[in-house]
N, C-alpha and C positions, 0 to 999 in steps of 0.2 A: 106468352108462348106457353106451349103445353109442357107437361112433365117430362115428355120426351126431349124436348129442347134442352131442359135443364140438365138432363142426363148427358146429352151430347156435350155441353159446354164443360162440365165436370171431366168428361173424358179428354177433351181437347187440352184443358188445363193440366190435368195430371201428366199428360204426355210431354208437357214442357219440362217438368222437373225430374221425371224418370229418365234413367240412362240406358235402358235396354234398346238394342238396335231396333229401328224401324224399317219397314218394307216400303214405305210410300210417303208421298206428302201426308202430313197429318190430316185430321178431320177438316180443320179450318182451310187448308190448301184445296182439298178436293171440293169442299163447298163453295169456294170462291169460283173455280172453274165451272161447277154446276149453275152458279147464279149468272155468270157471264154467258154461258151457253144458253140458258133460258131466255135471256134478253135478245139474243140473236134469232130466236125461233118465232115463227108466225103463230097466230091462233090455231090454225089447223095442224101445224106439226105438234104444237103442245098437246092438243086433243089426242092425236093419235098415239103420241108418246105415252101419255097417262094411261090410255086405254091398254097399251101393250103392257106396261109395267104392272098393272093391276091384274094381269092374266097370269103372273108368275106362278110356278108350282108352289103349292102350299108349304112343302117341306123347305123351300128356300127362305121362308119367312119374309121375302121382298115386298109382297103385296101389303102385309099388315102395317107397314109403317105409314100407309096413308090414313090420316085421321079424318074420318067422313063426318065426325060430330063437332060440335063446338060452334061458337059464334063468329069465327072468322069467315070471311068470304071465301068462296070456292077457289077463286084465283090464288089467295094466299096459301091455302091448303096444298094446291098443286105446286106451287113455287117451293114451299118447305119441303114437300116430298121429293121433288126432282133434285133439290140440293142435296138430300140425304142419299139418294141412290148411288152417286159415285163413291160413298164410302162402304157400300154394301161388301165389296170384294174384301175389305179389312174386317168387317163384322163377322163374316164367316170363319174367320181364323179362329174364333173362340171355340175351344175344345170342350166347353161346358155343354154344347149342343153336338154331341158326336155324329148324329145322322147327318145333320147340316154340314158339319165340318168335313166329314169323309167324302161327301158327294160334291160339295161345292168350292172347298178350299183348293187353290192351285197355286202353289208357292213361286213356281218358275215362270208364271204369266206376268209377273209385275215388272219384269226387266228384260232388257237384251244387253248384256254387258260384254263390251269389246275389250280384249286384252291389248294392253300397250305399256311401253316403259319410256322413261325419259332418258335420251341419249345425246349428250353435249348440249343439254339445255333445250332439246327439241322432243316433241312427242314422236314415237316410232311404233306403228302396229306391229303386233306379233302375228304374223301371217299363219303360222302353223298352229295356231290356238284358236278353236272354233269359238264364237261368242256363246256365252251362256244365257239362258232364259229364252222365252218364246213370245216376248211382247210384240214384236214387229209382225210376226206370222199370225198371231191371234188378232191383232187389230185388223188386218186384211180380211182374215176369215169371218169376224164378226160383222164387218161392214157388208160382206157378201151375203150373210144370213139375213141383216136388216133389210137388204134390198130385194131379197127374193119374195115374191108373192105367194109362192107355194108354201112357205115356212108359216107354221102356226104362230100366233101371238105368244102362247106359252113359251115356245122355244125361243122367240125373238127377245122376250122379257130378260132372260138370262144374258143373252148376248149383248142386250143394250146396256145393262148394268156394267158388264165387264168392259165394253167399249168405252163407256164414260170413265171408268177408273184406270184402265191402262192408258187411255188417251191424255189423262192427266199425269200418270206416272212417268211416261217416257219423256216428258218436259223437265223433270228432275234431273240435272246432269250426272248424278252419280248412279242413276238407274241405267246408264248406258255404258259405264266405265268400270273396269277392273284393272287398276294400275299394279304392275309387276315390278317388284324391288327386290333387293337381296333378302330383305327382311320377309318379304311375301312373294316368293317365287311362283305360287299359283294365283296371284291376284289378291287385291285387298277387299274382294267382296263389296264393291261399291263403297269403299271408304269405311266400311263397318269395323275393320281391323285398325284403322288409323286413330289412336287415342288422342284426345285434346285435353285431357287431364293429366296431371303429373304422373311420371312413371311410378308405379307401386300404389296407386290409388285403389282402395278396396273395390272389388268388382261392382258392388251395388251403387258405387258413387262414381263410376266411370262414365265418361261422355265421349262419343266418337264422332267423327267428321260426317258420317252419314246422317245421324241424328241431328247434328247442327243444321244441316241444309233442310232436312224434313220439316223441321220446326221453326224455321227462321221467321216466319210471318208473326204467329201469336207471340214468340218471345220478344219481338220488337214492336208490335202493336198490340199492346195488352188488353184483354177484355174488361170492359167497363160494365160493372154490375148494374149500372142504370140502364143499360141496353138490354133488349131482348136478344137471344143469340142470333136469330135471323137478321136483325138490324144491324149487329155488329158485322156480320159477313157482308151485307148489302153496303155498308159504309166503306169497307176496305175494297171490295170489288169495284165500286163507282169511283173510288180514288184512283185505283189501278187503270181503269179504262179511261179515265180523263187524262192520264199520263201517256198511255199507250192506246191511242184512239183506233177504231176499226179503219178509219180512213187511212191512217198512216200505216196500218199492218196488213190491210187487206190483199196488197200485192204479193205479198210473201207467204200467204197462208198454206199454199202447196196442198190443197185437200187430197186425202187419200195417199199422199206420198210419205209413207211411214217410215221409209228408210231415210229420207231427208230429215224428217223430225228427229230421228235418232241421231244422225250425224251432227245436227245442230247442237244437241245436248252434250255429245261426246266432245265436241270442239270446246264447249264451255267448261267441261270437266277438266280438259287439258290446260286451259288458259286462264280459267277464273276460279276454279276450285283448287287446283295445285299450284297457286301462286308461290312465288320465291319467298314471300313473307310467312307462309303457312309452315309451322314448326310442329313436329310430332311431340306430344306430351306438353304442348302449351296452349293456353287459351288464345284463339285467333284474336288478332288486334282489332281495334275499333274500325279502322279503314277496311280490314278484311270483311268484318261483320256488315258495315254499310254497302259495301260492294255486293256481297252475297244477297242481301236483302233487294238490292235494285235488280240483279239478274233474276232473282226468284219472282219479283213482281211482273216483270215482262214475261217470263216463261208461263206463269200462271194464266196471265191475260190472254196470250197467244193460245194456250191450250183451250181456253174457254171459247174463243172465237172459232177455232177449228172444229170443236166438238159441235157448237151451235150450227155452224154453217153446213156442216155435213148432214146433221139431223134435219136441218131445214130442207135441204135438197132431197132427201130420202122420203120425209114425211109431210112436207108442206104443200104438196101438190094436191 
């Protein structure tokens, strides 16, 4: 793989050990959905998508990630590029590139957080608190842009990168949830305020619940340095799709029904994230970790299917 791939691996591994709150599935998670989506797309859809992405505005830096040189096949280059694209919305958070950051970073596009509380062991929505974030609205908006023949490829390229990213994000349960407690009357920011390290742990060493779920895959399926980074992602993605096949999942894909996607994730946040055995200031148990990995595997897989089938419908004709 290229030096770019090596850098991506290092970023992913660093994210495993740092305790700063994250805003999305980590790079590995987004690349898994990208790989699965690509497998669902026809040659025509792939061709059209790559053409659009390479038309991106120069100041977005989105098109520069395509490596047109080297000995790899064109198909491998396109796959590697497409797998990286869902991570672009996190790449532009880097303040070292102020022009790109100011123009393209949109913090509240990554989530739609519904406020709820636990009452008598049951989840209860808080009707008078409007959800935070614009993920659901943006998914619908970007799909409309991608389907509009009057919109330029340059404009579609940014919509496509965001669509792939948000489509993955909304499948992470904590991107749809803000639990209200006595300790967090304004919500827990998608689990970012729920510490899973002992109370009093220095800030630099703290880990929170959101981070735990974002990084669940690479922490439990470690990178083997005998692999290329793309091979690592492919290995994981194909294991996931073998467990959750398109044949088994296709009837529930509910393409374009972004509210349903959000509701699925919220239900999982209420039942699988905030389980009775989860304790604040304690490392989650092995049983909790194994269940979180299983839930995340299926959510990442379904996200990939949904993204791929949608793009196939739009660009595969």
